C-alpha angles and dihedrals in degrees: 000000000000121000131197117267117269116288118251116277110295113244093231128149092206093099135043106192129198105176109197097162090057088059092063119097117292095252089071095070148352121244109232135157124227115261110244119245133216111248113352123186131181116254096180141348117203096226094181092054092043089055091048089054091051093244127152100256096190092053090049092051089055100037101025098106091057096040099044092044091055093242090119120034112208118238111267095028117128104195116211143158114228122231120230142143129209153180107257111197088337097311118111118233110189096205126036114129130156100324095165104016134078124194108223094191145274133289131191108236128218092271092054096256122138113236132186120227111204135176114221113202101018098133142277125338131183086269097054094097102187095340126112094228091233135121128218121231095250097060091043091055091045092053092047093049098043099040092051091045090052089052091051089049088058096247120138106255147147111260139220117242098175147346127210137177114229101213092236133086132250122212120230125134082321137011110276137177112268121233142168129217121203110221127200121201140165081241139323097234111132140185084256091059089064091043091055092064098033090055088057093048089244100144092161088065092043088055093045090050092048091050090050093047091049092050092048103039112010109030090150091075097056094094096046118117089242103026096175092052090047088050091053092049090051092052089048093052093049093050093048091053093044094053091046088056091049089057092049091064098035095252121163113193093197100203110047095171117156089252087060097055114090126215089221093060097246127138108249141177107032098201115136093357121144143167124241119257102181113021113259119153091204095050118139126180103170112105091213095052094083096160100042096250091148100037119149097265093037093064097089091053092047090050090058091046090053091049089052087058089052090051090054090060094048102041095098088058095053097068139343090238109076095210092051091045093053092047091052090049093050092048092051093047089048090063091063096082095053092046092050093046092050093051093042096048094044089051092048091049088056091048091057093042103257121145099177131048129242131175093249096054095096090054090049092052093045091049091056093047091049091052091047091052094048092049096038088235118181109260100216098040093046092062094039092052090046087056089056090049092055090062100036121024092205088067088071089088092068090045094051091047089069090068124080090231105029094192091056091071093055095092090053092049090053091051090047094050090048090052092049091050090065091064126073102227131129110249094229091050090048091052091050092050091049092050089054090064101029109069123218091202132043127163094266116210096240091050091052091049091049091051091048093048093050092049096043099043103032105016086241111147097173094102090048091051093047093049092049090050096047096046091048086077102036097159097048126093103238113196112219094026101076090120088070089062093055122103116238122277111245092263090050097053116124112215100169134039127190137215094224093214 
């Protein structure tokens, strides 16, 4: 069905755009307008985020269905699809780009930070290849739920400003309701953005992109003797910390291609992502990850592999001498492992209640993880129940009950208690500190699937709303919502997740 072209820009005061990416050379993007949809209506507006962005919340409540569907383009927007390439499951694709996303523009939020506002699912772009440029309702709800949960967990992430249904179907393996999510990010520059130009031998554009990324995200490196090397090191450090924090909450991204790794250090593209139920370092949920490339425990290594691909694009900027430049790149990449390990171990210390460091801490952490794996203990509940045990020894019963052989964890508990005894910290204060890093609530996979099914099959968004509300306070005990802490029953287990593209 053909629809009328987009209406002229809406004269709305909800947005105040300042579109710096659109001022880069034309080869960085393609200007394209959203394709109007039939009968959009607003599922949800993130009022808190809208306020943070300095947007007119009341206007968005009234006009949101039209704005966030792309039917009305706000005044000052400069819609474009970004160009990028990427390694997808290890295979390089020289042209990907925003095939089902359109960047409306950028706003300066109330804290003075520049933020992208992007529609995901608004129709075809020059990068769509054979795709329809649309999104189905399920992936839109998944991205909204998980990205907002990640924000509440304190993990750098893109965020969801709004979700709308389009009033028209999309065609995948079956006919599904169409929807669009509005995504907010510090920026949408990716490793693959640099690869796009490097693959074409266009080092002038690589340099221009690096200069832009430095100005936008890492201005502190501009005065370094080797600013591009310092930029690379800063990106590496952010990614190492980000992936460590994923592991702390049992998060599996599912599709860590280079076009899904941001330069800003935010989690992006919540396609087949999932959270661990039982602890399994080799766990994979994504239906397209048939060989476990992006398994839970493989994510740190893949992060380093992706950063090596970024280094390949930047090497000519590190030094005029190729040999020196390569040596500098290898040295910088070599720092990744130590940075990741430091963040990961410090985070794991906090999860088991340690405030000082000792040489045996890594062994203590690994011993617990091994016991969890052997007993198929629930990842989230294990650490939450351990938090209770730190404040009240009688709570150990609930902790031990998570293990197939409760008595088998007794030796570890004795070692843990002995380690705690060497620190001067009040037990109640320790338990409180542990609960601040060990969530009671995550968006469990079966709960997400239940919310998607209710919305898709019955237009019932109550489960979606409840899950968004509960996971907005992941570290708080929420009386009356204990069911959202529970692992799935066997018949509820989710073994496979899907991109939905």
